[in-house]
C-alpha positions as CSV (number, residue, x, y, z in Angstrom):
1,X,0.2,0.1,0.1
2,X,3.1,2.3,0.9
3,X,4.1,1.9,-3.1
4,X,1.3,3.5,-4.0
5,X,1.5,7.1,-2.3
6,X,4.9,6.5,-3.4
7,X,3.4,6.2,-6.9
8,X,1.0,8.7,-6.7
9,X,4.0,11.5,-5.8
10,X,6.3,10.0,-8.5
11,X,3.0,10.6,-10.7
12,X,2.2,14.1,-9.6
13,X,5.6,15.1,-10.5
14,X,6.5,14.0,-13.4
15,X,7.6,16.9,-15.5
16,X,10.7,17.3,-13.7
17,X,11.8,13.4,-13.6
18,X,13.9,12.1,-16.3
19,X,12.0,11.1,-19.8
20,X,13.0,7.4,-19.2
21,X,10.7,7.6,-15.6
22,X,8.2,8.4,-17.7
23,X,8.8,5.7,-20.5
24,X,8.8,3.8,-18.1
25,X,5.9,3.3,-16.4
26,X,4.0,4.4,-19.3
27,X,5.1,1.6,-21.6
28,X,6.6,-0.6,-19.9
29,X,5.0,-1.0,-16.7
30,X,1.4,0.2,-18.1
31,X,0.8,1.7,-15.0
32,X,-2.4,3.2,-15.7
33,X,-3.3,-0.4,-16.8
34,X,-1.9,-2.0,-13.2
35,X,-3.8,1.0,-11.8
36,X,-7.6,-0.1,-13.0
37,X,-6.9,-3.2,-11.9
38,X,-6.4,-2.9,-8.2
39,X,-9.4,-0.4,-8.5
40,X,-11.4,-3.4,-9.6
41,X,-9.9,-5.3,-6.6
42,X,-9.6,-2.9,-4.1
43,X,-7.5,-4.6,-1.6
44,X,-7.1,-2.2,1.1
45,X,-11.0,-3.3,1.3
46,X,-11.4,-7.2,3.5
47,X,-14.2,-8.6,4.9
48,X,-14.2,-10.4,7.5
49,X,-15.6,-12.5,10.6
50,X,-19.1,-14.3,11.1
51,X,-20.5,-10.5,10.6
52,X,-19.3,-9.9,7.4
53,X,-18.2,-7.0,8.4
54,X,-15.6,-4.2,6.1
55,X,-12.1,-3.4,7.1
56,X,-10.7,-1.0,5.6
57,X,-6.2,-0.3,5.1
58,X,-6.1,3.1,6.7
59,X,-2.5,4.1,7.7
60,X,-0.6,1.0,8.5
61,X,-3.7,-1.1,9.9
62,X,-6.6,-2.6,9.6
63,X,-9.7,-0.3,10.5
64,X,-12.8,-1.5,10.5
65,X,-15.4,0.7,7.9
66,X,-18.4,2.7,9.7
67,X,-21.5,1.7,7.2
68,X,-23.5,5.6,8.1
69,X,-19.2,6.5,6.6
70,X,-19.4,6.8,2.6
71,X,-15.8,8.4,3.1
72,X,-13.0,7.5,0.3
73,X,-10.2,5.5,2.1
74,X,-7.3,7.6,1.1
75,X,-4.8,5.1,0.1
76,X,-8.4,4.6,-3.2
77,X,-8.6,8.5,-2.9
78,X,-4.3,8.0,-3.9
79,X,-4.5,5.2,-6.9
80,X,-7.5,7.7,-8.2
81,X,-5.3,10.7,-8.5
82,X,-2.5,8.7,-9.7
83,X,-4.1,7.1,-12.8
84,X,-6.1,11.2,-13.3
85,X,-2.5,11.8,-13.6
86,X,-1.1,9.5,-15.6
87,X,-3.7,10.5,-18.3
88,X,-3.7,13.8,-18.2
89,X,-0.6,14.7,-18.6
90,X,0.9,15.3,-22.1
91,X,4.6,13.9,-21.3
92,X,2.5,10.3,-20.6
93,X,-0.7,10.6,-23.2
94,X,2.3,11.4,-25.8
95,X,3.6,7.9,-25.5
96,X,0.2,6.0,-24.2
97,X,-0.5,4.2,-27.0
98,X,-4.0,3.5,-26.6
99,X,-5.4,0.3,-28.6
100,X,-8.2,-2.4,-27.5
101,X,-7.5,-3.8,-24.7
102,X,-6.4,-0.4,-22.7
103,X,-9.2,1.0,-23.8
104,X,-11.8,-1.7,-22.4
105,X,-9.7,-2.3,-19.1
106,X,-9.0,1.3,-18.5
107,X,-13.6,2.4,-19.9
108,X,-14.2,0.0,-17.3
109,X,-13.8,2.6,-14.7
110,X,-16.2,4.9,-15.7
111,X,-18.5,2.3,-14.1
112,X,-17.0,3.7,-10.9
113,X,-16.6,7.1,-11.0
114,X,-20.0,7.8,-9.9
115,X,-21.5,11.3,-8.1
116,X,-20.4,10.4,-4.3
117,X,-16.9,9.9,-5.2
118,X,-17.1,13.0,-7.3
119,X,-18.4,14.7,-4.5
120,X,-15.2,13.5,-2.8
121,X,-12.2,14.1,-5.9
122,X,-14.1,16.8,-8.3
123,X,-10.5,16.0,-11.2
124,X,-12.7,12.3,-11.5
125,X,-15.8,14.2,-13.2
126,X,-13.0,15.1,-16.1
127,X,-11.8,11.7,-15.9
128,X,-15.3,10.0,-16.2
129,X,-16.4,12.7,-19.1
130,X,-13.0,11.5,-20.6
131,X,-13.2,7.5,-20.1
132,X,-17.0,7.8,-22.0
133,X,-15.9,9.2,-24.8
134,X,-13.7,7.0,-25.0
135,X,-15.5,4.0,-25.3
136,X,-17.8,5.7,-27.6
137,X,-15.3,6.7,-30.1
138,X,-13.7,2.7,-29.5
139,X,-17.5,1.7,-30.7
140,X,-17.3,3.9,-33.5
141,X,-14.6,3.5,-35.4
142,X,-12.8,0.4,-36.2
143,X,-9.1,-0.4,-36.3
144,X,-7.5,-0.5,-39.5
145,X,-4.3,-1.8,-38.6
146,X,-6.4,-4.7,-36.6
147,X,-7.5,-5.8,-40.2
148,X,-4.5,-5.5,-42.2
149,X,-3.2,-7.6,-39.3
150,X,-5.9,-10.2,-39.8
151,X,-5.0,-10.3,-43.4
152,X,-1.4,-10.9,-43.3
153,X,-1.4,-14.5,-40.7
154,X,-3.9,-16.0,-43.5
155,X,-1.0,-15.3,-45.7
156,X,1.1,-16.6,-43.3
157,X,-0.4,-19.9,-43.3
158,X,-1.3,-20.3,-47.0
159,X,2.1,-20.0,-47.6
160,X,4.1,-22.3,-45.2
161,X,0.4,-24.7,-45.6
162,X,2.2,-24.7,-49.2
163,X,5.5,-24.6,-48.6
164,X,6.1,-28.1,-46.2
165,X,2.7,-30.1,-47.7
166,X,4.0,-33.0,-49.1
167,X,7.0,-33.3,-46.1
168,X,4.8,-34.4,-43.0
169,X,1.9,-37.4,-42.8
170,X,-0.7,-36.2,-41.2
171,X,-3.0,-38.5,-39.6
C-alpha cells in the first residue's frame, strides 16, 4: 500500500523527472492498467468475520469501516489521483498508445465513478467524461491496423501450408 502513495507522488512531479521514468511508467510497466486493476480488486478492503465486517487499510493498520461513512479510503483516493495524473499529463499521453485492450480496461473505470466519488474528488468528473468519450469512440471506429493484421496472418498460414504440404504425413 505504501508503494501506491510513492507512485502517486511520482505522478505529481513527472515534469521534474527524467524522460525515462515516464517511459518506464507508461510503456514498460503499463501503470494505468495496473492502477485500473487495483481499483477493480480493491485490496485495501477486506471482508472478514461472521458479521461480514468490512475493514479498510488506513495508515498501517486494518480499521473497521463505519457503515454510515461513505468516505473514500485514502489509499483509493491515491490510486484515483495517480491514474488521473497519468492519463491527463501531456508527456504521459504522448507515449501511451491506446489500443483495444487498454481501452476496454480503462473504459470499465467509468462505471466506478459515481456522484459520491466526484464530490470527494472533483477531478474525477473530467476523467469520467474522458473515459466515456473513449468508450464511445471505440465503438464507432474500428482500427484498420487490426484488419490488416488479420489478412497478413492468413497469408502467412497459406504460404506455410504450401511450403510444407508434401513433407509431413497427417493422420
